[in-house]
C-alpha positions as CSV (number, residue, x, y, z in Angstrom):
1,M,68.9,6.8,25.5
2,Y,65.8,6.9,27.6
3,V,63.6,10.0,26.9
4,E,60.5,10.7,28.9
5,L,57.7,13.2,28.1
6,R,59.0,15.5,30.9
7,H,62.3,15.7,29.0
8,L,60.5,16.8,25.9
9,R,58.5,19.4,27.8
10,T,61.7,20.6,29.4
11,I,63.4,21.1,26.0
12,R,60.4,23.0,24.7
13,A,60.0,25.2,27.8
14,I,63.7,26.2,27.9
15,H,63.6,27.0,24.1
16,Q,60.4,29.1,24.6
17,A,61.7,30.9,27.8
18,G,65.3,31.4,26.6
19,G,66.7,30.6,30.0
20,L,66.5,28.2,33.0
21,A,65.0,30.5,35.5
22,R,61.9,31.4,33.4
23,A,61.6,27.8,32.2
24,A,61.6,26.5,35.8
25,E,58.7,28.9,36.5
26,M,56.8,27.6,33.5
27,L,57.3,24.0,34.6
28,N,56.5,24.7,38.3
29,M,59.9,23.4,39.5
30,T,63.1,24.9,41.0
31,Q,65.9,26.1,38.8
32,S,68.3,23.6,40.4
33,A,66.0,20.7,39.8
34,L,65.6,21.8,36.1
35,S,69.4,22.1,35.8
36,H,69.9,18.6,37.2
37,Q,67.3,17.2,34.8
38,V,69.0,18.8,31.8
39,A,72.4,17.5,33.0
40,G,71.1,14.0,33.3
41,L,69.5,14.2,29.8
42,E,72.8,15.4,28.3
43,D,74.6,12.6,30.0
44,Q,72.3,10.1,28.4
45,A,72.7,11.8,25.0
46,G,76.4,12.0,25.4
47,M,76.4,15.6,24.1
48,E,75.2,19.1,25.0
49,L,71.7,20.0,24.1
50,F,72.1,23.8,24.8
51,V,74.7,26.4,24.0
52,R,75.1,27.8,27.5
53,R,77.4,30.7,26.6
54,S,74.7,32.4,24.6
55,K,72.0,34.7,26.0
56,P,69.2,33.7,25.6
57,M,70.1,30.0,25.8
58,K,70.1,28.4,22.4
59,L,69.6,24.8,21.4
60,S,72.6,22.9,20.0
61,A,72.1,20.8,16.9
62,A,71.2,17.8,19.1
63,G,68.8,20.0,21.1
64,I,67.1,21.1,17.9
65,R,66.5,17.5,16.9
66,M,64.9,16.8,20.3
67,L,62.8,20.0,20.0
68,R,61.5,18.7,16.6
69,A,60.5,15.5,18.3
70,A,58.8,17.5,21.1
71,D,56.9,19.6,18.6
72,R,55.6,16.5,16.9
73,I,54.9,14.3,19.9
74,L,53.6,16.6,22.7
75,P,50.6,18.0,20.7
76,E,49.4,14.5,20.1
77,I,49.8,13.7,23.8
78,D,48.0,16.9,24.8
79,A,45.2,16.1,22.4
80,M,44.9,12.5,23.8
81,E,44.8,13.8,27.4
82,E,42.0,16.2,26.4
83,E,40.1,13.4,24.8
84,F,40.4,11.4,28.0
85,R,39.2,14.3,30.0
86,S,36.2,14.7,27.7
87,L,35.5,11.0,27.9
88,R,35.6,11.1,31.7
89,S,33.2,14.0,31.7
90,G,30.9,12.4,29.2
91,K,31.3,15.1,26.5
92,T,32.6,12.7,23.8
93,G,32.0,9.1,23.0
94,R,30.3,6.8,20.5
95,L,26.7,5.9,20.0
96,H,26.4,3.3,17.2
97,I,22.9,2.0,17.0
98,A,21.4,-1.3,15.6
99,I,17.7,-1.6,15.1
100,E,15.6,-4.7,15.2
101,C,12.4,-2.7,14.4
102,H,12.0,-1.2,10.9
103,A,9.2,1.0,12.0
104,C,11.4,2.6,14.7
105,F,12.9,5.0,12.1
106,D,9.7,7.0,12.4
107,W,10.5,8.2,15.9
108,L,14.3,7.6,16.0
109,F,15.3,10.3,13.6
110,P,13.6,13.1,15.6
111,V,15.3,11.8,18.7
112,L,18.7,11.7,17.0
113,E,18.2,15.3,15.7
114,L,17.6,16.5,19.3
115,F,20.5,14.4,20.6
116,R,22.9,15.7,17.9
117,H,22.3,19.3,19.0
118,A,22.9,18.5,22.7
119,W,26.0,16.3,22.1
120,P,27.8,17.4,19.0
121,E,31.0,15.6,19.9
122,I,29.3,12.2,20.1
123,D,30.0,9.9,17.1
124,V,26.4,8.8,16.1
125,D,25.8,6.1,13.5
126,I,23.0,3.6,12.6
127,R,24.4,0.2,11.8
128,A,21.6,-1.1,9.6
129,G,23.5,-4.1,8.4
130,L,23.7,-5.6,11.9
131,A,19.9,-5.8,12.4
132,F,19.9,-9.6,12.2
133,D,22.8,-9.9,14.6
134,A,22.3,-6.9,16.8
135,L,22.6,-8.3,20.4
136,P,25.8,-10.3,19.7
137,A,27.2,-7.2,18.0
138,L,26.4,-5.3,21.3
139,N,28.4,-7.8,23.3
140,R,31.3,-7.6,20.8
141,E,31.2,-3.7,21.2
142,E,30.5,-3.3,17.5
143,V,27.4,-1.3,18.5
144,D,26.5,0.6,21.6
145,L,22.7,0.4,21.7
146,V,20.1,-1.9,20.2
147,I,16.4,-1.0,19.7
148,S,14.4,-4.1,20.3
149,S,11.0,-5.3,21.6
150,N,12.2,-8.8,22.2
151,P,14.6,-8.8,25.2
152,V,16.9,-11.8,25.6
153,E,18.6,-12.2,28.9
154,L,22.4,-11.8,28.4
155,P,25.1,-11.2,30.9
156,G,26.4,-7.6,31.0
157,I,23.4,-6.3,28.9
158,T,20.8,-4.0,30.4
159,Y,17.4,-3.5,28.8
160,N,16.3,0.1,29.3
161,P,12.5,0.5,28.9
162,L,11.5,3.2,26.4
163,F,7.8,3.1,25.9
164,D,4.8,0.8,25.4
165,Y,3.0,0.5,22.1
166,H,0.1,-1.4,20.6
167,P,0.6,-3.6,17.5
168,T,-2.5,-2.6,15.4
169,F,-4.2,-4.2,12.5
170,L,-4.4,-2.2,9.3
171,A,-6.6,-3.0,6.3
172,S,-8.3,-1.2,3.4
173,A,-11.8,0.1,4.1
174,A,-12.9,-2.3,1.3
175,N,-11.6,-5.4,3.1
176,P,-14.3,-7.6,4.7
177,L,-12.4,-7.5,8.0
178,A,-13.2,-3.8,8.2
179,Q,-16.6,-4.8,9.6
180,K,-15.0,-6.4,12.7
181,T,-14.4,-4.6,16.0
182,F,-11.2,-6.5,16.7
183,I,-9.0,-9.0,14.8
184,E,-8.3,-12.6,15.8
185,A,-5.7,-15.1,14.6
186,E,-8.2,-17.0,12.5
187,D,-9.0,-13.8,10.5
188,F,-5.6,-14.0,8.8
189,R,-6.2,-17.4,7.1
190,D,-7.7,-15.8,4.1
191,Q,-5.5,-12.7,4.0
192,V,-2.2,-11.7,2.4
193,L,-0.1,-10.4,5.2
194,I,2.4,-7.6,4.4
195,T,5.4,-7.3,6.7
196,Y,8.9,-6.0,6.9
197,P,11.5,-8.4,5.6
198,V,12.6,-9.7,8.9
199,T,12.3,-13.1,10.7
200,R,9.1,-14.0,12.3
201,D,10.5,-13.8,15.8
202,K,10.9,-10.0,15.1
203,L,7.3,-9.5,13.9
204,D,4.6,-8.8,16.6
205,V,1.8,-10.3,14.5
206,F,3.5,-13.7,14.7
207,T,5.0,-13.6,18.2
208,E,1.8,-12.2,19.8
209,L,-1.0,-13.8,17.7
210,L,-0.3,-16.2,14.8
211,T,2.4,-18.4,16.2
212,P,0.7,-19.1,19.5
213,A,-2.5,-19.9,17.6
214,K,-0.7,-22.0,15.0
215,V,-2.3,-20.0,12.2
216,E,-0.7,-19.2,8.9
217,P,-1.9,-16.4,6.6
218,R,-2.9,-17.2,3.1
219,A,0.3,-15.6,1.9
220,Q,3.0,-13.3,3.1
221,R,4.5,-10.4,1.2
222,T,7.4,-8.2,2.4
223,A,8.2,-4.5,1.9
224,E,11.2,-2.6,3.2
225,L,9.5,0.8,3.7
226,T,6.5,1.7,5.8
227,A,5.2,3.9,3.1
228,V,5.1,1.0,0.7
229,I,3.3,-1.2,3.2
230,L,0.7,1.6,3.6
231,M,0.3,2.0,-0.1
232,L,-0.2,-1.8,-0.7
233,V,-2.8,-2.0,2.2
234,G,-4.6,1.1,0.9
235,S,-4.9,-0.6,-2.5
236,N,-6.4,-3.7,-0.8
237,R,-3.4,-5.8,-1.8
238,G,-3.1,-7.2,1.7
239,V,-3.3,-6.4,5.4
240,A,-0.6,-5.4,7.9
241,V,0.1,-5.2,11.7
242,L,2.1,-2.1,12.6
243,P,2.9,-0.2,15.8
244,D,0.2,2.4,16.7
245,W,2.6,5.3,16.3
246,V,3.1,4.5,12.6
247,L,-0.6,4.7,11.9
248,R,-1.2,8.1,13.4
249,E,-1.6,9.7,9.9
250,V,-3.9,7.0,8.3
251,K,-6.4,6.7,11.2
252,S,-8.3,9.7,9.9
253,S,-8.2,8.5,6.3
254,A,-11.4,7.0,4.8
255,D,-9.2,4.5,2.8
256,Y,-8.1,2.6,5.9
257,V,-9.4,1.0,9.0
258,T,-7.4,0.2,12.1
259,R,-8.5,-2.5,14.6
260,P,-7.0,-3.9,17.9
261,L,-5.6,-7.4,17.9
262,G,-7.8,-9.7,20.0
263,P,-10.6,-8.8,22.4
264,A,-8.0,-7.4,24.8
265,T,-5.6,-4.9,23.2
266,V,-2.1,-6.3,22.8
267,T,0.6,-4.2,24.4
268,K,4.3,-4.4,23.7
269,R,7.3,-2.6,25.3
270,L,10.2,-1.2,23.3
271,Y,13.7,-1.4,24.9
272,A,17.1,0.2,24.3
273,A,19.6,-2.5,25.1
274,T,23.0,-1.3,26.2
275,R,26.1,-2.7,27.9
276,S,25.4,-2.4,31.6
277,E,28.5,-0.2,32.3
278,D,27.4,2.4,29.7
279,V,24.0,3.2,31.2
280,A,25.4,5.8,33.6
281,K,27.3,7.7,30.9
282,P,25.8,11.3,30.7
283,F,25.2,11.2,26.9
284,M,23.6,7.7,27.1
285,A,21.3,8.7,29.9
286,H,20.2,11.8,27.9
287,F,19.5,9.6,24.8
288,L,17.4,7.3,26.9
289,R,15.4,10.2,28.3
290,L,14.8,11.5,24.7
291,G,13.9,7.9,23.6
292,R,11.2,7.7,26.3
293,S,9.7,11.2,25.8
294,E,9.8,12.0,22.1
295,P,8.0,8.9,20.7
296,V,5.1,9.5,23.1
297,K,4.4,12.8,21.3
298,L,4.0,10.8,18.0
299,Q,1.5,8.5,19.7
300,R,-0.6,11.5,20.8
301,Q,-0.7,13.1,17.4
């Protein structure tokens, strides 16, 4: 027996209408076409699906079994069709994010809060465990967006510029380097450098300054949280290099000094890497707009 969705819709419509004429109107078809469809379905089943002698028309025992199937299957099909319509219109979708930048949480959470209110049907998640394998995970569709300042050319991946920032040296006011107007690679040889626990290719102080100059700090210490790094630096336990937006609150503190890296200020660009076909999705475009505008407010504070 071959049953199509239209057969299930027919059974449901006739049961609801109580007759062929009204059911044909509900299904936008002629009564003769509906009668022909029912006859063909009954031929396949090998039994009557309706008791035609009753008014209104009633389902036979076989028809009731088919109605139960219709009541179970059709709502799922209708829901799936609605999901597809929403996906086509950009109302629903998934935005799973991986971050290669620990400090980015400072501006990302305000962005996500604005995004959540604008797109409540989008499934948003931060996949912290993929930070060390973020771009391959993007290619495998395990995540949908990667925050990174180190673009690597990959087929099918688009790097959407967000904003520029300045990696900035931070030290205690009691540190001898507080007397300098800018910081060079050699200045780190006698310092304990406090960083996030990531590989050196993800740390601006190494990629932009120390590695090209082949300079090693006296020691390196790691801390997961920005607040802990600030506390350690403020206690003169070491120095750090952090994005300028992270340091907005300590710049006015007498306990800290901030200095540019090098005689010419180092500038880096932060990107949101996405699969190329996703860039035009309405919710993705909105997230990128927020990701460009909201962090700038933090830099101005």
